[in-house]
N, C-alpha and C positions, 0 to 999 in steps of 0.2 A: 599547426601552431604548437610550440613547445610548452609543456606544462611548467608551472612555477614549482621549483624544488625546495621551497622553504615555506614556513607558515605564512599565511596570507596577510597577517597584520590586523589592523583595526577594522572592525566591521563597518562597511559603508552605510551611508545615511539611508539608502533605499531598503535596507534590511532592519532598520531600527523602528520596529512597529510596536506601538503600545496597545495592549489589549484594552478595548474600551469598556472597562467595568470589572467587577469582581466576579470571577467565574463561580466561586463557592456560593454566591448569593443568588445565582440563577435558579429559578424553579426547576428547570430541566436538570441541573446539576444535583439538586436535592433528590429528584426522582431517581436518577442513576445510582446515587448512593443508597437510597432505600432498597433498591433491587440488588445491591451488592454486585454491580457490574463494572467492567472496565471499558472506558472509551479512550481511544487514541487521542481524540479531540482534547480531552481534559488533561490526560497524563503528559502529553507533549506541550501543554499550554499553547496550543496552536493559535497563531494570530488570525486564522481564518474562521475560528469557531463561531463567531456571531454571524458571519456571512453564510456559512454552510448550514448552521442550525436554523437560521432565519429562512433559508430556502428549502428546509425540510430534509436535509441530508445529515446523517450522523454515522459515526464509525464505532462499532463495538468489537472489542478484542476478547475472543473466547479461548478456552482451554488453559486458563490460568495466567500468571504473571512471570513464570520462569521458563526460559528458553533453553533448549538443549544444544544450541550452537554458540559460537563465540565471535560473532561478527564485531569488528572493531569500531563500527560507526554507530552502533545501536545502544540505547540506554536501558533496554529491557534486561531484567535480572537473569543471571545464568546459574545453572545448577541442576538439581534433581527435582523435576516438577511433581506436584501433587496429582493424585488420581483425578481424572476429569470429573467435573461436577455434572451429574446426570440431570439436574434440575435447571442448569444454566440455559438451555434452549428455550424453555418456557419463560424464564425471566426476561430474556432478551426480547422475545416476541411481545410480552406484556408491556415492556418499556417502549418498544416501537409503536405499539398501539396508543399508549397514553401520551407519548410525546408528539403524536401526530406526524411521525416521520413518513416521508413519501419515498425516500430512497435510502435504504439501510445498507451500509457496508459492513460486512462481517469479516474481520481479519483474525489472525491466529498467531500464536507463538509457534516456533518449530517444536514438534513433538516426536522426535526420533525414537523416543522410548515406547511409542505405541506402534503396533504392527501395521496399522494403516495410516500412520502419521497424523491421526486425528480427523481423517476424512469423514467418517461416519458421524462424528459429533458436529462437524460443520454442516453436513447435510441435514441432520436433525434440526439444527437451528434454522436453516432455510425453510424447512417444512413447517416448523412452529410459527415462524413469521407469516408464512402464507395462510396458515389456519386462522390467524387473528387479525390480519390487516391486508389492505390492498397495496402495500408498499412494494416498489421494485426492490430487488435484492442483488447486491454485488458481493461476491466473495473474493477476498484477497488471501490466497493460500500460500503455503510453503511449497518447496519442490517435491514434497512427499517422498523424498529419497528416490525419485524416479519410478514410483509405483503406479503403473498405468491403470491397474484395476482400482486402486484407491481414487485416482482422478475420476474414473467413470462413476464412482459413487457420488462424488460432489456434483458432477455434471447432471446426473440423473435427478438431482433435486431441483433442477431447472432454474438456476439463477439467471437474471438478465445479463449479468456481466461476470466473467471469470477472469480474475487478475492474478498475475504472479510477477513480482518485480525482479528484474535482473540486477538492479541497484547500481552497478558500476560496469566498467569496461573489462574485457577478459584479462588484460595485463595486470590489473590491480586486484584480482580475486584472491591471490595468496595473502595479500596484506589486509584486505578489507573483508572478505568472506572466505576464510581459510577452510571451512568445512564444505562450503557449497561448490558447485561446478557450473561454469557458464554454459557449457554445451548441454548439460542436463536440464538447465532452466529453459534454454531454447527448445529442447526436445519436448519438454512438458507443455510449452505453449503451442508447439506444432500439433501435439496430440490433442490438446483442447480444441484447436481449430478443426481437426479431423473428426473428433467425436461429438462436437457440439450439437445441441438441439437447435431446431429452427429458431432464429432470432437471437441466440446468445452471442454476445460480443466478447472478444478476448482483449486483454489489456496488460500493459507492462509500464515500468517507470525507471528512470535514471536519476540519480543524484549527481549534480555537477559540482566540481571543486575539490575532488579527492586526489587529483593529480593526473587526470586524463587529458588528452588533447581533443580539439574539436573534430579532427578527422576520425578519431576513435569513437566519438559520440555518434557521428553519422554512420560509421560502420555498424555499430550496434543497432541503430535505427533500421538499417537495411536488413540486418539479420532478423529483426523482429517482424518486419513487414513480409519478408520471405517466409517466415513461419506462420503467416496468416493473422498476425496481431492487428486488431482494429483500432485500438485506442492507445496513445502513447503520451506520457507526461514526463516533463523535466522540471526540476526545481533545484535551488541552491542547497548544497549540503552545509549544515551547521553542526559543529561538534557539540555533543551534549555536555561534555566536561573536558578538561585538559588531558585526561587519561585516554580519551578516545582518539581515533585517527584525526590528525590535524586537517584543518581547511588549508588547501594549497593555493586556492584562487577564488576570488569573488567575481562571478560573471556579472556584467552590467545588464540592465533591462534590455538594452538594444541588442546585446549578444544573444540573450534568450529569444528575443523576437526573431533574429536571423536564423538561429538554429531551429526554432519552431517552424518557420517558413520552409526551410530545407526539408524538414521531416514531412510536412504536409505535401510537398511535391512528390514524395514517395508513394502517396496514395492512401495514407491512414484515414479511417473514418472520422477520427477526431484527435486533435493534438492540443494539449495544454502546456505552455512553456513560459515560465516567468519565475523570478527569484523566490517568491513565497509559495509557489505551487507545491503541493504534496500529492502523494499518490491518489488520495481520495478527495482532493480539492474539488468542490462543486461537482461531484461525481454524476449527478443526475443529468448534467448537460449533454453528455455523450449519448445517453439513452434517449433523451428528448429529441436530439438531432437525428 
């Protein structure tokens, strides 16, 4: 199928979701603010926040709010990051404990300014969570600039799930992820499969609507499965602002269902595919399965 080569137009009804309530008034939101932490759930004003938090899943972003990359789909600030906060792993762990989180997702900004890409800090956060709670831990990491030793540090912290998102199809990398490399991301996921501890699952995600074709989506799914990826998620890309990469197409719920079924036929352990699915959406389900 040929991608749409113009802006997709008015957002369809199935994507017009109203968040049921004031996030700032939630006790959990106040707790996060008290610990001076960042959650992707809040910052993206995710429409799934009540569902995920109600199921005991929350996503924490570590290593600051400034990214060293310049991906055109992302709303995270760019520039020179601050020095990593050595106390952050403790605060994340304490928040996980007090929130009663059962599945904690720890994601990160790209930190190409650090020799290990921030791997040790992520690993310290996993260890801190383990010390304070019985929560399962999923890490969503950068490509670590292809540093296999840094990847080993993260794996050695023994997360239940190690995720790295390819985000889009290879043809669109120069426009969407100009500093990243598709082959490097696939290689990182293959290494994670090869190096993993017993029971660790690997995961990746695609945003749809950036200008890809359905055949390209399935080609990526095959690449991921051949690299040993266990969990695959697909969701609709929504541009944060008009300055970001435009939405080229809105996929219908039925199209997401069909693509999800095609991905499942490739043998993934778990697939999530729907317009509002995000990388960490109901992340506990794959582990429970």
